[in-house]
BALOBA-1460 file (C-alpha; in Angstrom, 3 decimals):
// residues 267
<rec num="1" residu="m" x="-125.304" y="162.746" z="-89.960"/>
<rec num="2" residu="n" x="-126.559" y="158.992" z="-89.371"/>
<rec num="3" residu="s" x="-130.267" y="160.035" z="-89.543"/>
<rec num="4" residu="a" x="-129.351" y="162.043" z="-93.102"/>
<rec num="5" residu="a" x="-127.176" y="158.846" z="-94.179"/>
<rec num="6" residu="a" x="-129.840" y="156.357" z="-93.490"/>
<rec num="7" residu="r" x="-132.838" y="158.651" z="-95.093"/>
<rec num="8" residu="r" x="-130.332" y="158.669" z="-98.382"/>
<rec num="9" residu="r" x="-129.983" y="155.017" z="-98.612"/>
<rec num="10" residu="s" x="-133.791" y="154.628" z="-98.091"/>
<rec num="11" residu="i" x="-134.686" y="156.926" z="-100.635"/>
<rec num="12" residu="a" x="-131.650" y="155.381" z="-102.991"/>
<rec num="13" residu="g" x="-133.422" y="151.609" z="-102.273"/>
<rec num="14" residu="m" x="-137.212" y="153.008" z="-102.910"/>
<rec num="15" residu="s" x="-135.887" y="154.862" z="-106.009"/>
<rec num="16" residu="l" x="-134.157" y="151.631" z="-107.096"/>
<rec num="17" residu="i" x="-137.458" y="149.479" z="-106.547"/>
<rec num="18" residu="a" x="-139.835" y="151.928" z="-107.996"/>
<rec num="19" residu="l" x="-138.122" y="152.467" z="-111.387"/>
<rec num="20" residu="t" x="-137.452" y="148.839" z="-111.664"/>
<rec num="21" residu="m" x="-141.380" y="148.249" z="-111.346"/>
<rec num="22" residu="v" x="-142.246" y="151.088" z="-113.427"/>
<rec num="23" residu="a" x="-139.613" y="149.461" z="-115.874"/>
<rec num="24" residu="v" x="-141.372" y="146.030" z="-115.773"/>
<rec num="25" residu="l" x="-144.804" y="147.312" z="-116.143"/>
<rec num="26" residu="l" x="-144.179" y="149.312" z="-119.347"/>
<rec num="27" residu="a" x="-142.170" y="146.314" z="-120.822"/>
<rec num="28" residu="l" x="-145.606" y="144.486" z="-120.238"/>
<rec num="29" residu="g" x="-147.520" y="147.024" z="-121.714"/>
<rec num="30" residu="i" x="-145.290" y="147.112" z="-124.869"/>
<rec num="31" residu="w" x="-145.078" y="143.406" z="-124.850"/>
<rec num="32" residu="q" x="-149.044" y="143.522" z="-125.157"/>
<rec num="33" residu="l" x="-149.121" y="146.129" z="-127.776"/>
<rec num="34" residu="q" x="-146.824" y="143.735" z="-129.549"/>
<rec num="35" residu="r" x="-149.052" y="140.897" z="-129.098"/>
<rec num="36" residu="r" x="-151.853" y="142.874" z="-130.467"/>
<rec num="37" residu="d" x="-150.200" y="143.495" z="-133.674"/>
<rec num="38" residu="d" x="-149.227" y="139.750" z="-133.796"/>
<rec num="39" residu="k" x="-152.641" y="139.084" z="-133.201"/>
<rec num="40" residu="h" x="-153.843" y="141.152" z="-135.994"/>
<rec num="41" residu="r" x="-151.444" y="139.648" z="-138.488"/>
<rec num="42" residu="l" x="-152.447" y="136.109" z="-137.679"/>
<rec num="43" residu="i" x="-156.193" y="137.129" z="-137.715"/>
<rec num="44" residu="a" x="-155.560" y="138.674" z="-141.501"/>
<rec num="45" residu="a" x="-153.618" y="135.512" z="-142.672"/>
<rec num="46" residu="l" x="-156.476" y="133.210" z="-141.319"/>
<rec num="47" residu="s" x="-159.160" y="134.803" z="-142.677"/>
<rec num="48" residu="d" x="-157.346" y="134.917" z="-146.108"/>
<rec num="49" residu="r" x="-156.960" y="131.346" z="-145.631"/>
<rec num="50" residu="l" x="-160.208" y="130.705" z="-144.868"/>
<rec num="51" residu="a" x="-161.974" y="132.740" z="-147.554"/>
<rec num="52" residu="a" x="-159.753" y="131.361" z="-150.204"/>
<rec num="53" residu="e" x="-160.848" y="128.949" z="-153.021"/>
<rec num="54" residu="p" x="-160.025" y="125.541" z="-152.189"/>
<rec num="55" residu="v" x="-156.813" y="123.882" z="-153.610"/>
<rec num="56" residu="a" x="-155.661" y="120.194" z="-154.145"/>
<rec num="57" residu="l" x="-154.653" y="118.367" z="-151.154"/>
<rec num="58" residu="p" x="-150.982" y="118.336" z="-150.731"/>
<rec num="59" residu="a" x="-149.222" y="115.744" z="-152.346"/>
<rec num="60" residu="a" x="-147.793" y="112.554" z="-149.989"/>
<rec num="61" residu="r" x="-144.363" y="113.718" z="-150.745"/>
<rec num="62" residu="d" x="-144.711" y="117.051" z="-149.597"/>
<rec num="63" residu="w" x="-146.687" y="115.849" z="-146.219"/>
<rec num="64" residu="s" x="-143.295" y="115.900" z="-144.202"/>
<rec num="65" residu="a" x="-142.638" y="119.385" z="-145.304"/>
<rec num="66" residu="l" x="-146.201" y="120.963" z="-143.854"/>
<rec num="67" residu="d" x="-146.259" y="123.170" z="-141.129"/>
<rec num="68" residu="p" x="-149.106" y="124.012" z="-138.680"/>
<rec num="69" residu="v" x="-147.988" y="127.921" z="-139.011"/>
<rec num="70" residu="p" x="-148.122" y="128.572" z="-142.738"/>
<rec num="71" residu="d" x="-150.542" y="125.513" z="-143.554"/>
<rec num="72" residu="e" x="-153.193" y="125.141" z="-141.041"/>
<rec num="73" residu="f" x="-156.642" y="126.145" z="-142.106"/>
<rec num="74" residu="r" x="-156.015" y="126.083" z="-145.994"/>
<rec num="75" residu="r" x="-158.916" y="125.222" z="-147.686"/>
<rec num="76" residu="v" x="-158.795" y="121.996" z="-149.585"/>
<rec num="77" residu="r" x="-160.865" y="119.980" z="-152.051"/>
<rec num="78" residu="f" x="-159.961" y="116.002" z="-153.101"/>
<rec num="79" residu="t" x="-161.802" y="112.848" z="-153.459"/>
<rec num="80" residu="a" x="-162.017" y="110.086" z="-151.040"/>
<rec num="81" residu="t" x="-163.830" y="107.162" z="-149.834"/>
<rec num="82" residu="y" x="-164.772" y="106.640" z="-146.357"/>
<rec num="83" residu="l" x="-163.616" y="103.029" z="-145.085"/>
<rec num="84" residu="k" x="-166.120" y="100.711" z="-143.313"/>
<rec num="85" residu="l" x="-163.703" y="101.198" z="-139.859"/>
<rec num="86" residu="p" x="-164.780" y="101.985" z="-136.347"/>
<rec num="87" residu="d" x="-165.058" y="105.841" z="-135.891"/>
<rec num="88" residu="v" x="-163.968" y="107.749" z="-133.310"/>
<rec num="89" residu="m" x="-165.966" y="110.722" z="-131.095"/>
<rec num="90" residu="v" x="-164.012" y="113.758" z="-129.613"/>
<rec num="91" residu="y" x="-165.808" y="115.629" z="-127.003"/>
<rec num="92" residu="s" x="-166.096" y="119.118" z="-127.287"/>
<rec num="93" residu="s" x="-167.873" y="121.919" z="-125.136"/>
<rec num="94" residu="g" x="-168.352" y="124.112" z="-127.936"/>
<rec num="95" residu="s" x="-166.013" y="125.516" z="-130.598"/>
<rec num="96" residu="a" x="-164.019" y="128.598" z="-131.385"/>
<rec num="97" residu="v" x="-164.211" y="128.270" z="-135.102"/>
<rec num="98" residu="r" x="-167.852" y="127.241" z="-135.652"/>
<rec num="99" residu="d" x="-170.684" y="129.944" z="-135.002"/>
<rec num="100" residu="d" x="-173.269" y="127.446" z="-135.418"/>
<rec num="101" residu="v" x="-171.734" y="125.147" z="-132.643"/>
<rec num="102" residu="t" x="-172.441" y="126.245" z="-128.912"/>
<rec num="103" residu="g" x="-173.090" y="123.596" z="-126.682"/>
<rec num="104" residu="p" x="-171.636" y="120.419" z="-125.432"/>
<rec num="105" residu="g" x="-171.427" y="117.173" z="-127.976"/>
<rec num="106" residu="t" x="-168.750" y="115.424" z="-130.145"/>
<rec num="107" residu="w" x="-166.918" y="115.590" z="-133.155"/>
<rec num="108" residu="a" x="-166.748" y="112.485" z="-135.572"/>
<rec num="109" residu="f" x="-163.388" y="111.353" z="-136.772"/>
<rec num="110" residu="l" x="-163.426" y="108.773" z="-139.767"/>
<rec num="111" residu="p" x="-160.872" y="107.673" z="-141.793"/>
<rec num="112" residu="a" x="-161.071" y="107.797" z="-145.495"/>
<rec num="113" residu="q" x="-158.756" y="106.614" z="-148.446"/>
<rec num="114" residu="l" x="-157.321" y="108.844" z="-151.035"/>
<rec num="115" residu="p" x="-157.121" y="107.578" z="-154.718"/>
<rec num="116" residu="d" x="-153.474" y="106.747" z="-154.176"/>
<rec num="117" residu="g" x="-154.675" y="104.035" z="-151.357"/>
<rec num="118" residu="r" x="-153.195" y="106.355" z="-148.438"/>
<rec num="119" residu="i" x="-155.561" y="107.291" z="-145.413"/>
<rec num="120" residu="v" x="-156.477" y="110.723" z="-144.321"/>
<rec num="121" residu="v" x="-158.763" y="111.331" z="-141.430"/>
<rec num="122" residu="i" x="-161.823" y="113.523" z="-141.452"/>
<rec num="123" residu="n" x="-163.454" y="115.471" z="-138.766"/>
<rec num="124" residu="a" x="-167.098" y="114.762" z="-140.250"/>
<rec num="125" residu="g" x="-168.646" y="117.359" z="-138.157"/>
<rec num="126" residu="f" x="-170.630" y="118.149" z="-135.050"/>
<rec num="127" residu="v" x="-172.866" y="115.528" z="-133.232"/>
<rec num="128" residu="p" x="-174.948" y="117.380" z="-130.529"/>
<rec num="129" residu="n" x="-176.068" y="114.349" z="-128.824"/>
<rec num="130" residu="t" x="-174.695" y="111.288" z="-126.433"/>
<rec num="131" residu="m" x="-173.494" y="108.939" z="-129.242"/>
<rec num="132" residu="q" x="-170.574" y="108.716" z="-127.410"/>
<rec num="133" residu="e" x="-172.600" y="106.519" z="-125.197"/>
<rec num="134" residu="r" x="-171.419" y="103.703" z="-126.751"/>
<rec num="135" residu="g" x="-169.959" y="99.786" z="-125.459"/>
<rec num="136" residu="a" x="-167.585" y="97.553" z="-126.123"/>
<rec num="137" residu="e" x="-170.308" y="95.408" z="-128.421"/>
<rec num="138" residu="d" x="-170.355" y="98.185" z="-130.869"/>
<rec num="139" residu="r" x="-167.075" y="98.531" z="-132.095"/>
<rec num="140" residu="a" x="-167.846" y="97.005" z="-135.176"/>
<rec num="141" residu="v" x="-170.529" y="99.242" z="-136.103"/>
<rec num="142" residu="q" x="-170.613" y="101.104" z="-139.463"/>
<rec num="143" residu="p" x="-169.405" y="104.329" z="-139.640"/>
<rec num="144" residu="l" x="-171.678" y="107.328" z="-139.793"/>
<rec num="145" residu="l" x="-170.634" y="107.818" z="-143.572"/>
<rec num="146" residu="s" x="-169.749" y="105.234" z="-145.853"/>
<rec num="147" residu="g" x="-170.048" y="104.410" z="-149.669"/>
<rec num="148" residu="e" x="-168.784" y="105.292" z="-153.010"/>
<rec num="149" residu="a" x="-165.750" y="108.012" z="-153.441"/>
<rec num="150" residu="a" x="-166.902" y="111.548" z="-152.917"/>
<rec num="151" residu="t" x="-165.528" y="114.945" z="-153.424"/>
<rec num="152" residu="v" x="-165.062" y="116.693" z="-150.158"/>
<rec num="153" residu="t" x="-164.083" y="120.201" z="-149.497"/>
<rec num="154" residu="g" x="-162.469" y="121.108" z="-145.813"/>
<rec num="155" residu="y" x="-159.924" y="122.820" z="-144.071"/>
<rec num="156" residu="l" x="-156.351" y="121.067" z="-143.143"/>
<rec num="157" residu="r" x="-155.844" y="120.902" z="-139.362"/>
<rec num="158" residu="f" x="-152.914" y="119.245" z="-137.284"/>
<rec num="159" residu="p" x="-153.262" y="116.825" z="-134.273"/>
<rec num="160" residu="e" x="-153.293" y="118.143" z="-130.791"/>
<rec num="161" residu="q" x="-150.916" y="116.377" z="-128.200"/>
<rec num="162" residu="p" x="-153.029" y="115.700" z="-125.050"/>
<rec num="163" residu="g" x="-152.320" y="117.982" z="-121.939"/>
<rec num="164" residu="l" x="-151.278" y="117.222" z="-118.572"/>
<rec num="165" residu="f" x="-154.584" y="117.460" z="-117.188"/>
<rec num="166" residu="a" x="-156.469" y="116.014" z="-120.299"/>
<rec num="167" residu="p" x="-158.673" y="112.897" z="-119.588"/>
<rec num="168" residu="a" x="-157.157" y="109.541" z="-121.009"/>
<rec num="169" residu="p" x="-159.415" y="108.194" z="-123.985"/>
<rec num="170" residu="n" x="-162.130" y="105.657" z="-123.515"/>
<rec num="171" residu="l" x="-161.293" y="103.011" z="-125.675"/>
<rec num="172" residu="d" x="-164.494" y="101.238" z="-125.127"/>
<rec num="173" residu="k" x="-166.735" y="103.894" z="-126.053"/>
<rec num="174" residu="r" x="-164.082" y="105.212" z="-128.936"/>
<rec num="175" residu="l" x="-164.087" y="108.397" z="-127.109"/>
<rec num="176" residu="w" x="-161.479" y="111.067" z="-127.221"/>
<rec num="177" residu="f" x="-160.830" y="114.229" z="-125.596"/>
<rec num="178" residu="t" x="-158.023" y="115.539" z="-127.533"/>
<rec num="179" residu="r" x="-157.760" y="115.568" z="-131.299"/>
<rec num="180" residu="d" x="-154.935" y="112.969" z="-131.035"/>
<rec num="181" residu="v" x="-155.266" y="111.441" z="-134.374"/>
<rec num="182" residu="p" x="-151.944" y="109.129" z="-134.431"/>
<rec num="183" residu="a" x="-153.317" y="107.625" z="-131.241"/>
<rec num="184" residu="m" x="-156.639" y="107.213" z="-132.834"/>
<rec num="185" residu="a" x="-155.269" y="105.608" z="-135.574"/>
<rec num="186" residu="a" x="-153.092" y="103.116" z="-133.861"/>
<rec num="187" residu="a" x="-155.902" y="102.254" z="-131.152"/>
<rec num="188" residu="l" x="-158.277" y="101.416" z="-133.888"/>
<rec num="189" residu="g" x="-156.136" y="100.122" z="-136.685"/>
<rec num="190" residu="w" x="-156.781" y="103.246" z="-139.287"/>
<rec num="191" residu="d" x="-153.189" y="102.816" z="-140.055"/>
<rec num="192" residu="k" x="-152.968" y="99.260" z="-140.975"/>
<rec num="193" residu="p" x="-154.294" y="99.648" z="-144.719"/>
<rec num="194" residu="a" x="-151.924" y="102.254" z="-145.530"/>
<rec num="195" residu="e" x="-149.760" y="105.217" z="-144.608"/>
<rec num="196" residu="i" x="-151.959" y="107.793" z="-142.733"/>
<rec num="197" residu="a" x="-151.812" y="111.564" z="-143.559"/>
<rec num="198" residu="p" x="-149.949" y="113.418" z="-140.622"/>
<rec num="199" residu="f" x="-152.897" y="116.159" z="-140.595"/>
<rec num="200" residu="y" x="-156.668" y="115.655" z="-140.466"/>
<rec num="201" residu="i" x="-159.467" y="117.622" z="-142.548"/>
<rec num="202" residu="d" x="-162.110" y="119.639" z="-140.629"/>
<rec num="203" residu="l" x="-165.056" y="118.910" z="-143.185"/>
<rec num="204" residu="e" x="-166.888" y="122.006" z="-144.649"/>
<rec num="205" residu="a" x="-169.043" y="119.808" z="-147.683"/>
<rec num="206" residu="p" x="-170.878" y="118.140" z="-148.568"/>
<rec num="207" residu="m" x="-173.573" y="117.764" z="-145.845"/>
<rec num="208" residu="p" x="-174.496" y="114.220" z="-145.213"/>
<rec num="209" residu="a" x="-177.775" y="112.632" z="-145.421"/>
<rec num="210" residu="g" x="-179.761" y="113.696" z="-142.263"/>
<rec num="211" residu="g" x="-177.469" y="116.356" z="-141.214"/>
<rec num="212" residu="v" x="-175.479" y="114.147" z="-138.952"/>
<rec num="213" residu="p" x="-172.378" y="114.644" z="-138.387"/>
<rec num="214" residu="k" x="-172.664" y="118.274" z="-139.165"/>
<rec num="215" residu="p" x="-169.844" y="120.090" z="-141.068"/>
<rec num="216" residu="g" x="-169.591" y="123.703" z="-141.839"/>
<rec num="217" residu="p" x="-167.498" y="126.458" z="-142.630"/>
<rec num="218" residu="l" x="-164.843" y="127.988" z="-140.157"/>
<rec num="219" residu="g" x="-164.282" y="131.469" z="-139.095"/>
<rec num="220" residu="v" x="-161.967" y="133.296" z="-137.203"/>
<rec num="221" residu="h" x="-163.000" y="134.151" z="-133.494"/>
<rec num="222" residu="l" x="-159.679" y="134.558" z="-131.528"/>
<rec num="223" residu="r" x="-159.978" y="136.801" z="-128.478"/>
<rec num="224" residu="d" x="-158.300" y="140.112" z="-129.063"/>
<rec num="225" residu="n" x="-157.903" y="142.039" z="-125.508"/>
<rec num="226" residu="h" x="-154.431" y="142.985" z="-125.770"/>
<rec num="227" residu="l" x="-155.092" y="146.698" z="-126.030"/>
<rec num="228" residu="q" x="-157.110" y="146.662" z="-122.564"/>
<rec num="229" residu="y" x="-154.240" y="144.596" z="-120.990"/>
<rec num="230" residu="a" x="-151.643" y="147.218" z="-122.323"/>
<rec num="231" residu="v" x="-153.393" y="149.975" z="-120.871"/>
<rec num="232" residu="t" x="-153.953" y="148.159" z="-117.577"/>
<rec num="233" residu="w" x="-150.292" y="147.783" z="-117.238"/>
<rec num="234" residu="f" x="-149.261" y="151.442" z="-118.214"/>
<rec num="235" residu="g" x="-151.958" y="152.433" z="-115.866"/>
<rec num="236" residu="l" x="-150.294" y="150.388" z="-113.022"/>
<rec num="237" residu="a" x="-146.913" y="151.813" z="-113.989"/>
<rec num="238" residu="a" x="-148.309" y="155.513" z="-113.526"/>
<rec num="239" residu="a" x="-149.621" y="154.688" z="-110.109"/>
<rec num="240" residu="v" x="-146.356" y="153.469" z="-109.243"/>
<rec num="241" residu="l" x="-144.744" y="156.449" z="-110.508"/>
<rec num="242" residu="i" x="-147.036" y="158.943" z="-108.740"/>
<rec num="243" residu="t" x="-147.086" y="157.091" z="-105.715"/>
<rec num="244" residu="f" x="-143.111" y="157.154" z="-105.755"/>
<rec num="245" residu="v" x="-143.170" y="160.667" z="-106.166"/>
<rec num="246" residu="f" x="-145.555" y="161.792" z="-103.407"/>
<rec num="247" residu="w" x="-143.607" y="159.416" z="-101.116"/>
<rec num="248" residu="l" x="-140.212" y="161.332" z="-102.465"/>
<rec num="249" residu="r" x="-141.891" y="164.760" z="-101.855"/>
<rec num="250" residu="g" x="-142.865" y="163.318" z="-98.294"/>
<rec num="251" residu="q" x="-139.235" y="162.555" z="-97.497"/>
<rec num="252" residu="a" x="-137.875" y="165.955" z="-98.806"/>
<rec num="253" residu="w" x="-140.338" y="167.586" z="-96.399"/>
<rec num="254" residu="q" x="-139.371" y="165.365" z="-93.559"/>
<rec num="255" residu="a" x="-135.516" y="166.155" z="-94.098"/>
<rec num="256" residu="a" x="-136.560" y="170.011" z="-94.361"/>
<rec num="257" residu="a" x="-138.439" y="169.941" z="-91.123"/>
<rec num="258" residu="p" x="-135.764" y="169.839" z="-88.641"/>
<rec num="259" residu="s" x="-133.696" y="172.492" z="-90.488"/>
<rec num="260" residu="a" x="-136.963" y="174.815" z="-90.390"/>
<rec num="261" residu="k" x="-137.367" y="174.346" z="-86.842"/>
<rec num="262" residu="a" x="-133.542" y="174.907" z="-85.944"/>
<rec num="263" residu="s" x="-133.748" y="178.044" z="-87.858"/>
<rec num="264" residu="r" x="-136.638" y="179.289" z="-85.866"/>
<rec num="265" residu="r" x="-134.879" y="178.718" z="-82.434"/>
<rec num="266" residu="i" x="-131.698" y="180.582" z="-83.609"/>
<rec num="267" residu="a" x="-133.925" y="183.380" z="-84.745"/>
């Protein structure tokens, strides 16, 4: 009796563990399928924004209402003048949104003035060289682009917050490792002439003389591996369930074996 009771407790415990594991694995698989649907909707939305005709830059009165979810990557067209202020280089090992950027380099961030006097920071494009090797004596160099007011086309982007392990910016070289535009503006005085926009612009056009920095169109290149992740989770759930069924059959065979032996002895 004690042996039978212990076996029942063992089966109950293993059943609870197996069913819990199967439920968790199935939930993870379903979650991946939901993420896949969300990713497809995001890709479709971003593709529509990137392909849309440029619209006017949001008015300053609407800046506080902008939100990355509905507004990031919108194409805009506006007129601005690059200011003769120090630029910032943001290190990059490549790009997830530019097909033509595959190696390390920097993005050139420059302040530009809008017709109403406010400031918008523009990522003027990719610099595939070591322009970040600049010393403190070069802090007053002319910006990469300057001159008369020009009509530019680009994409609305929002600043990044530095991560826990992000390197600190090198102020002497004006080299940043995250697109922390407010920190750039505060460090280099970009926000002194006037109010600065809470977003920045990834420049699409025009191309500057000489092709450096190199702007360009953006594309959607988000990874979409959620289906294979879901298949993996569902496969693990099936493996756990099959293993448990075989174990349960083994327990039933062991329980039946003593009774069979007893019957043979009686016979």
